[in-house]
C-alpha positions in Angstrom: -47.9 16.5 16.1 -46.9 12.9 15.7 -45.9 11.5 19.1 -45.3 8.3 20.9 -45.3 8.2 24.7 -44.1 5.2 26.7 -45.2 4.6 30.3 -45.4 1.8 32.8 -41.7 1.6 33.8 -40.3 1.9 37.3 -38.7 -0.1 40.0 -39.7 -3.8 39.7 -38.8 -6.7 41.9 -37.2 -9.7 40.3 -39.9 -11.9 39.0 -42.2 -8.9 38.5 -44.5 -8.3 35.6 -44.8 -4.8 34.4 -46.9 -3.8 31.4 -45.3 -1.1 29.3 -47.6 1.1 27.2 -46.9 3.1 24.1 -49.6 5.6 23.3 -49.7 7.3 19.9 -51.0 10.7 19.0 -51.3 12.4 15.7 -51.4 9.1 13.8 -53.1 5.7 13.9 -50.8 3.0 15.3 -52.7 0.2 13.6 -51.4 1.3 10.2 -47.8 0.9 11.3 -45.3 -1.7 12.3 -44.3 -1.3 16.0 -41.1 -2.1 17.6 -40.0 -2.3 21.2 -36.4 -1.7 22.0 -34.3 -1.4 25.1 -30.9 0.0 26.0 -29.1 -0.9 29.2 -26.3 1.2 30.7 -23.2 0.8 28.7 -24.8 -1.4 26.1 -26.1 -0.9 22.6 -29.8 -0.6 21.9 -31.4 -4.0 21.2 -34.7 -5.1 19.7 -37.1 -6.7 22.1 -40.2 -7.3 20.1 -42.1 -6.2 17.1 -45.7 -6.2 16.0 -46.5 -5.8 12.4 -49.5 -3.9 11.0 -50.8 -7.3 10.0 -50.5 -8.6 13.5 -47.4 -10.8 13.2 -45.2 -10.8 16.3 -41.6 -11.5 17.0 -39.5 -11.6 20.1 -35.8 -11.5 20.9 -34.5 -14.7 22.3 -33.7 -12.9 25.6 -37.4 -12.3 26.3 -39.1 -15.1 24.3 -41.6 -16.8 26.5 -41.6 -13.9 29.0 -42.9 -11.0 26.8 -46.1 -10.4 24.9 -46.8 -7.5 22.6 -50.3 -6.4 21.9 -52.3 -3.6 20.4 -55.5 -1.8 21.5 -56.8 0.1 18.5 -59.5 1.8 20.5 -56.9 3.4 22.7 -54.3 3.8 19.9 -51.8 2.1 22.2 -49.4 -0.8 22.0 -48.4 -2.8 25.1 -45.4 -4.9 26.1 -46.3 -7.3 28.9 -43.1 -8.5 30.5 -43.1 -11.4 33.0 -40.5 -13.0 35.3 -38.2 -10.0 35.1 -34.5 -10.5 35.8 -31.8 -8.0 36.7 -30.6 -8.1 33.1 -33.9 -6.7 31.9 -33.0 -3.4 33.5 -32.9 -0.8 30.7 -34.7 2.1 29.1 -37.5 0.7 27.0 -38.5 2.5 23.8 -41.3 2.0 21.3 -41.0 2.9 17.7 -43.4 3.0 14.8 -43.0 3.0 11.0 -43.7 1.5 7.7 -40.5 0.5 6.0 -38.3 1.8 8.9 -39.0 3.1 12.4 -39.6 6.8 11.8 -41.2 7.6 15.1 -39.7 7.0 18.5 -40.9 7.6 22.0 -38.8 9.1 24.8 -38.4 5.8 26.6 -39.4 4.5 30.0 -36.9 3.2 32.6 -37.4 -0.3 34.0 -35.1 -1.1 36.9 -35.2 -4.7 38.2 -34.0 -4.7 41.8 -35.0 -5.8 45.3 
């Protein structure tokens, strides 16, 4: 069964630095493009970052300079390191994998930035 599972979310203080994980099972993440998305309450889902199968990265302007996406092939896991979190970063964060489009999605992990 092809599956993506996110983890690492929770309650984070402003300025905090959570590392979100996206673990794959049933397929090899290294062969796919990976996207991180988030959806805040009452807002549309937005792209946060992407990591191509060739290693190219891209970031949304809202997180540029505060986020780093990386891949650990040995663990078949992709990470999103977030730094200097703000209240507006509160959202459910999802990872997705695919070749021409994102075919596989995780269930999401909630990140809440609050004192």
